[in-house]
C-alpha positions, 0 to 999 in steps of 0.5 A: 021633657022640658029643656030646662029639666034636661039642663038641670039634670045634665048639670047635676049629673055632670057635677057628680060624674066628672070628678069621679071620671077624673079620679078613676082615670088618674087612679088607673096609672100603673105605679102611681106611688112610684114617682120617679123621673124618666130619663129616656124614651126606652124607660117611658116605653118600658113602663107604659107599653102593653099596659091596657089599664093605663090606656083605659084610664086615659080614655076615661079622662078623655071622655070626662072633658065633654062632661066638664064642658057641660058643667062649666057651661051650666056654671056660666049660665047660672052666674050670668048677670050676677056681677055687682059691677059692670061686666064685659 
């Protein structure tokens, strides 16, 4: 495969994958609709301790970061040299 084909497919896949990964990760928060401020550390520990789904959601969001970087790098390459006024 040529490198340009790999770049294009990586860009396309990253544009589809990273929003889905972020949505999945954020939807895995327990009590997502119960938005209340936690006052103490004990409340925080009580809510999230032994919540496997919560930790998996954060792991998915963490793995979405490199995919986001691929998408942003591809945007940068596409837009390079496209400004009408003198750029940096």
